[in-house]
Structure formats: C-alpha cells, structure tokens
mmCIF file of the C-alpha atoms, coordinates in Angstrom:
data_MODEL
# 
_entry.id   MODEL 
# 
loop_
_atom_site.group_PDB 
_atom_site.id 
_atom_site.type_symbol 
_atom_site.label_atom_id 
_atom_site.label_alt_id 
_atom_site.label_comp_id 
_atom_site.label_asym_id 
_atom_site.label_entity_id 
_atom_site.label_seq_id 
_atom_site.pdbx_PDB_ins_code 
_atom_site.Cartn_x 
_atom_site.Cartn_y 
_atom_site.Cartn_z 
_atom_site.occupancy 
_atom_site.B_iso_or_equiv 
_atom_site.pdbx_formal_charge 
_atom_site.auth_seq_id 
_atom_site.auth_comp_id 
_atom_site.auth_asym_id 
_atom_site.auth_atom_id 
_atom_site.pdbx_PDB_model_num 
ATOM 1  C CA . UNK A 1 1  ? -104.321 185.034 -16.228 1.00 0.00 ? 1  UNK A CA 1 
ATOM 2  C CA . UNK A 1 2  ? -106.228 185.698 -19.154 1.00 0.00 ? 2  UNK A CA 1 
ATOM 3  C CA . UNK A 1 3  ? -109.774 184.015 -19.748 1.00 0.00 ? 3  UNK A CA 1 
ATOM 4  C CA . UNK A 1 4  ? -108.070 181.739 -22.087 1.00 0.00 ? 4  UNK A CA 1 
ATOM 5  C CA . UNK A 1 5  ? -104.486 180.663 -19.670 1.00 0.00 ? 5  UNK A CA 1 
ATOM 6  C CA . UNK A 1 6  ? -107.403 180.276 -16.560 1.00 0.00 ? 6  UNK A CA 1 
ATOM 7  C CA . UNK A 1 7  ? -109.649 178.152 -18.510 1.00 0.00 ? 7  UNK A CA 1 
ATOM 8  C CA . UNK A 1 8  ? -106.505 176.048 -19.432 1.00 0.00 ? 8  UNK A CA 1 
ATOM 9  C CA . UNK A 1 9  ? -104.738 176.241 -16.104 1.00 0.00 ? 9  UNK A CA 1 
ATOM 10 C CA . UNK A 1 10 ? -108.262 174.980 -14.842 1.00 0.00 ? 10 UNK A CA 1 
ATOM 11 C CA . UNK A 1 11 ? -108.342 172.089 -17.228 1.00 0.00 ? 11 UNK A CA 1 
ATOM 12 C CA . UNK A 1 12 ? -105.086 170.948 -16.896 1.00 0.00 ? 12 UNK A CA 1 
ATOM 13 C CA . UNK A 1 13 ? -105.498 170.880 -12.456 1.00 0.00 ? 13 UNK A CA 1 
ATOM 14 C CA . UNK A 1 14 ? -108.986 168.874 -13.563 1.00 0.00 ? 14 UNK A CA 1 
ATOM 15 C CA . UNK A 1 15 ? -106.939 166.524 -16.059 1.00 0.00 ? 15 UNK A CA 1 
ATOM 16 C CA . UNK A 1 16 ? -104.639 165.910 -12.871 1.00 0.00 ? 16 UNK A CA 1 
ATOM 17 C CA . UNK A 1 17 ? -107.412 165.031 -10.812 1.00 0.00 ? 17 UNK A CA 1 
ATOM 18 C CA . UNK A 1 18 ? -109.198 163.010 -13.105 1.00 0.00 ? 18 UNK A CA 1 
ATOM 19 C CA . UNK A 1 19 ? -105.660 160.643 -13.609 1.00 0.00 ? 19 UNK A CA 1 
ATOM 20 C CA . UNK A 1 20 ? -104.572 160.553 -9.807  1.00 0.00 ? 20 UNK A CA 1 
ATOM 21 C CA . UNK A 1 21 ? -107.551 162.591 -7.551  1.00 0.00 ? 21 UNK A CA 1 
ATOM 22 C CA . UNK A 1 22 ? -109.836 160.971 -4.665  1.00 0.00 ? 22 UNK A CA 1 
ATOM 23 C CA . UNK A 1 23 ? -113.551 160.679 -5.658  1.00 0.00 ? 23 UNK A CA 1 
ATOM 24 C CA . UNK A 1 24 ? -113.858 163.775 -3.933  1.00 0.00 ? 24 UNK A CA 1 
ATOM 25 C CA . UNK A 1 25 ? -110.845 165.691 -5.338  1.00 0.00 ? 25 UNK A CA 1 
ATOM 26 C CA . UNK A 1 26 ? -113.400 164.130 -8.592  1.00 0.00 ? 26 UNK A CA 1 
ATOM 27 C CA . UNK A 1 27 ? -116.367 165.864 -7.419  1.00 0.00 ? 27 UNK A CA 1 
ATOM 28 C CA . UNK A 1 28 ? -114.915 168.667 -7.422  1.00 0.00 ? 28 UNK A CA 1 
ATOM 29 C CA . UNK A 1 29 ? -112.888 168.708 -10.813 1.00 0.00 ? 29 UNK A CA 1 
ATOM 30 C CA . UNK A 1 30 ? -115.902 168.778 -12.718 1.00 0.00 ? 30 UNK A CA 1 
ATOM 31 C CA . UNK A 1 31 ? -116.520 172.078 -11.726 1.00 0.00 ? 31 UNK A CA 1 
ATOM 32 C CA . UNK A 1 32 ? -113.659 173.505 -12.636 1.00 0.00 ? 32 UNK A CA 1 
ATOM 33 C CA . UNK A 1 33 ? -113.491 171.421 -16.159 1.00 0.00 ? 33 UNK A CA 1 
ATOM 34 C CA . UNK A 1 34 ? -117.055 172.532 -16.377 1.00 0.00 ? 34 UNK A CA 1 
ATOM 35 C CA . UNK A 1 35 ? -116.668 176.002 -15.640 1.00 0.00 ? 35 UNK A CA 1 
ATOM 36 C CA . UNK A 1 36 ? -113.579 176.871 -18.468 1.00 0.00 ? 36 UNK A CA 1 
ATOM 37 C CA . UNK A 1 37 ? -115.881 174.938 -20.555 1.00 0.00 ? 37 UNK A CA 1 
ATOM 38 C CA . UNK A 1 38 ? -118.002 178.168 -20.648 1.00 0.00 ? 38 UNK A CA 1 
ATOM 39 C CA . UNK A 1 39 ? -115.452 180.310 -20.688 1.00 0.00 ? 39 UNK A CA 1 
ATOM 40 C CA . UNK A 1 40 ? -113.094 179.226 -23.473 1.00 0.00 ? 40 UNK A CA 1 
ATOM 41 C CA . UNK A 1 41 ? -112.732 180.042 -26.973 1.00 0.00 ? 41 UNK A CA 1 
ATOM 42 C CA . UNK A 1 42 ? -111.682 176.612 -27.617 1.00 0.00 ? 42 UNK A CA 1 
ATOM 43 C CA . UNK A 1 43 ? -114.022 173.953 -25.195 1.00 0.00 ? 43 UNK A CA 1 
ATOM 44 C CA . UNK A 1 44 ? -114.509 170.491 -26.556 1.00 0.00 ? 44 UNK A CA 1 
ATOM 45 C CA . UNK A 1 45 ? -110.675 169.479 -24.617 1.00 0.00 ? 45 UNK A CA 1 
ATOM 46 C CA . UNK A 1 46 ? -112.366 170.591 -21.477 1.00 0.00 ? 46 UNK A CA 1 
ATOM 47 C CA . UNK A 1 47 ? -115.759 168.928 -22.441 1.00 0.00 ? 47 UNK A CA 1 
ATOM 48 C CA . UNK A 1 48 ? -113.041 165.831 -22.727 1.00 0.00 ? 48 UNK A CA 1 
ATOM 49 C CA . UNK A 1 49 ? -111.594 166.071 -19.269 1.00 0.00 ? 49 UNK A CA 1 
ATOM 50 C CA . UNK A 1 50 ? -115.577 167.113 -17.717 1.00 0.00 ? 50 UNK A CA 1 
ATOM 51 C CA . UNK A 1 51 ? -116.939 163.935 -19.661 1.00 0.00 ? 51 UNK A CA 1 
ATOM 52 C CA . UNK A 1 52 ? -114.009 161.671 -18.418 1.00 0.00 ? 52 UNK A CA 1 
ATOM 53 C CA . UNK A 1 53 ? -114.487 162.626 -14.988 1.00 0.00 ? 53 UNK A CA 1 
ATOM 54 C CA . UNK A 1 54 ? -117.713 162.319 -15.147 1.00 0.00 ? 54 UNK A CA 1 
ATOM 55 C CA . UNK A 1 55 ? -117.491 159.084 -17.162 1.00 0.00 ? 55 UNK A CA 1 
ATOM 56 C CA . UNK A 1 56 ? -114.848 157.971 -13.650 1.00 0.00 ? 56 UNK A CA 1 
ATOM 57 C CA . UNK A 1 57 ? -117.579 159.074 -10.768 1.00 0.00 ? 57 UNK A CA 1 
ATOM 58 C CA . UNK A 1 58 ? -119.756 156.886 -12.828 1.00 0.00 ? 58 UNK A CA 1 
ATOM 59 C CA . UNK A 1 59 ? -122.706 159.999 -13.848 1.00 0.00 ? 59 UNK A CA 1 
ATOM 60 C CA . UNK A 1 60 ? -123.030 158.159 -17.399 1.00 0.00 ? 60 UNK A CA 1 
ATOM 61 C CA . UNK A 1 61 ? -125.193 159.924 -18.221 1.00 0.00 ? 61 UNK A CA 1 
ATOM 62 C CA . UNK A 1 62 ? -124.475 163.636 -17.204 1.00 0.00 ? 62 UNK A CA 1 
ATOM 63 C CA . UNK A 1 63 ? -121.254 162.225 -19.452 1.00 0.00 ? 63 UNK A CA 1 
ATOM 64 C CA . UNK A 1 64 ? -123.108 161.121 -22.222 1.00 0.00 ? 64 UNK A CA 1 
ATOM 65 C CA . UNK A 1 65 ? -125.236 164.832 -21.955 1.00 0.00 ? 65 UNK A CA 1 
ATOM 66 C CA . UNK A 1 66 ? -121.626 166.693 -22.543 1.00 0.00 ? 66 UNK A CA 1 
ATOM 67 C CA . UNK A 1 67 ? -120.044 164.089 -25.399 1.00 0.00 ? 67 UNK A CA 1 
ATOM 68 C CA . UNK A 1 68 ? -123.494 165.269 -27.188 1.00 0.00 ? 68 UNK A CA 1 
ATOM 69 C CA . UNK A 1 69 ? -123.099 168.987 -26.675 1.00 0.00 ? 69 UNK A CA 1 
ATOM 70 C CA . UNK A 1 70 ? -119.057 168.410 -27.574 1.00 0.00 ? 70 UNK A CA 1 
ATOM 71 C CA . UNK A 1 71 ? -120.550 166.913 -31.022 1.00 0.00 ? 71 UNK A CA 1 
ATOM 72 C CA . UNK A 1 72 ? -123.039 169.626 -31.757 1.00 0.00 ? 72 UNK A CA 1 
ATOM 73 C CA . UNK A 1 73 ? -119.510 172.188 -32.092 1.00 0.00 ? 73 UNK A CA 1 
ATOM 74 C CA . UNK A 1 74 ? -117.592 169.461 -33.587 1.00 0.00 ? 74 UNK A CA 1 
ATOM 75 C CA . UNK A 1 75 ? -118.832 166.012 -34.751 1.00 0.00 ? 75 UNK A CA 1 
ATOM 76 C CA . UNK A 1 76 ? -115.183 165.098 -35.828 1.00 0.00 ? 76 UNK A CA 1 
ATOM 77 C CA . UNK A 1 77 ? -113.205 165.933 -32.651 1.00 0.00 ? 77 UNK A CA 1 
ATOM 78 C CA . UNK A 1 78 ? -111.125 163.675 -32.647 1.00 0.00 ? 78 UNK A CA 1 
ATOM 79 C CA . UNK A 1 79 ? -110.480 163.264 -28.638 1.00 0.00 ? 79 UNK A CA 1 
ATOM 80 C CA . UNK A 1 80 ? -114.229 161.520 -28.052 1.00 0.00 ? 80 UNK A CA 1 
ATOM 81 C CA . UNK A 1 81 ? -113.783 159.266 -30.804 1.00 0.00 ? 81 UNK A CA 1 
ATOM 82 C CA . UNK A 1 82 ? -114.323 156.493 -28.117 1.00 0.00 ? 82 UNK A CA 1 
ATOM 83 C CA . UNK A 1 83 ? -116.768 157.986 -26.350 1.00 0.00 ? 83 UNK A CA 1 
ATOM 84 C CA . UNK A 1 84 ? -118.737 158.342 -29.617 1.00 0.00 ? 84 UNK A CA 1 
ATOM 85 C CA . UNK A 1 85 ? -118.559 155.009 -30.319 1.00 0.00 ? 85 UNK A CA 1 
ATOM 86 C CA . UNK A 1 86 ? -119.384 153.918 -26.265 1.00 0.00 ? 86 UNK A CA 1 
ATOM 87 C CA . UNK A 1 87 ? -122.565 155.550 -26.628 1.00 0.00 ? 87 UNK A CA 1 
ATOM 88 C CA . UNK A 1 88 ? -123.216 155.046 -30.858 1.00 0.00 ? 88 UNK A CA 1 
ATOM 89 C CA . UNK A 1 89 ? -123.733 158.640 -30.693 1.00 0.00 ? 89 UNK A CA 1 
ATOM 90 C CA . UNK A 1 90 ? -123.313 159.880 -34.704 1.00 0.00 ? 90 UNK A CA 1 
# 
C-alpha cells in the first residue's frame, strides 16, 4: 500500500472502532487516526475521526485541540460543523 492508501485504511479501521469498538479498541484507534492524519495529504477526515474517538473516550480537551488544528487547515470543513458549534469555534 502507498502512504495515502495506508492512511485511508487506518482511518476506516479507526472509524469502525469508533462505531463498534470497545474502550480499549478506541484507545488504540486514536493512535491509528493520529498517525494517519500525519501521513495523509488529506488529513481532515482523519482528524474528524480522531476527534470523535477522543470524545467517545471522554477526552474533550484533546478532541477540541484536534478540531482547532483541523479548522486552522480549513475553517469550513463540513464534517466538523457540529463540533465547531459544540465548542463555539469560529
């Protein structure tokens, strides 16, 4: 797999963990998402996944920081609108 394909796969696995995983699986998936965002030319969808995993794990402060970094890249990224409103960011 090339770098983008690997980032996409890691994001898909992380999203699956978000939707169906145990707490331990979600903790592991945060790492996958974080690394995938760092490798990806399109990090925003992966940052969305990472933020939602962190919220599910009760780590609101860390999730907010991820959303703020994502919004610095694109303040109009549609998938983050609910989280942007949640924390009144922008």
